[in-house]
N, C-alpha and C positions, 0 to 999 in steps of 0.2 A: 300599744298599751305597754308600759315599762313595768316590769316585775321588780319589786324591791325585796331582796332576800334577807338582808341583815341591816340592823339600825345602829350597831355599834360602830365607833370610828376605827377605820383601818389604818395601820401605820404606813401603808403604801403612799407614795406621792400620787397626784392627780391622774398623771397619764397611766401610771401603772394601775390605779384604781379603775380607771375606765376600761382597760383591757381585761382586768379580772371580772368586772361586772358584765361585760360583753360575753366572756367565756362562760360564766355562771348561767347566764340568761340562755345561751345555747344548750348548755347541759340540761337545764330544766326543760327547754323545749323538746329535747330528745328523750329524756328519761323520766320526766314528771317531777312531782315534789315529794313522793312518799318517802324517799330515802333521807330526806332533811331531818326526820324524827329518829332516824337510826342512831344507835350508840356509835361512838368512836371506839374502834378496836385498837387497842395498844399491845405491844409485845411484852406483855406481863403475865404473871403467873395466873392472874385471874381468867385470862383468855387462853393462855398457852401453858397450862400446868406441866410439871415435870422438868427434868433437867434438858437443856439443849446444848449439844456439843458439836453440831454441824455435821453429823453423819447424814448419810442419805435417808436412813430411817427417821431421823429427826425432822429433816426437810419434808419428807412424805407426810409425816404426822401433822406438820405445820400446814401443809397444802389442804389436807383432809379437814382440818379445823377450820381454816378459812372457807372453804366450800360450804361446810356446815353452816357457818354464820351467814354466808350470802345466799344460801338456799340453792346451791348449785350441786349437781350430781358429780361427786369426786371421780367417778369412773370415766367421766368425759374429759378429765384434764390429764395431760401428758406432761410429765416433768423429765427433761433430759439433763443428765449430769455430765459435764465435760470430764473427759478421761483424765485422771490424775489431779483434778482440781479439789476433789472432796475425798475424805476418808472412806475407804472401801471401794474406791474406783478402780 
């Protein structure tokens, strides 16, 4: 039984659309459909308030925010900062 996820016309060509549909079907098989009603989280002040300058503190705050949105315990997430790549490293 094929699951139809979207009815709007996709701008992808036919073979790309088939690959996308197969991928989405596998995703639904693995994770269910409850996520389909979730809001799209954008990198805007609505979801990530305050200034972002790219510091380690800013990145940690973003990770904690995303974890909260996803319902993941942020203490289980380890973020490694490459030496010399970010301010404060």
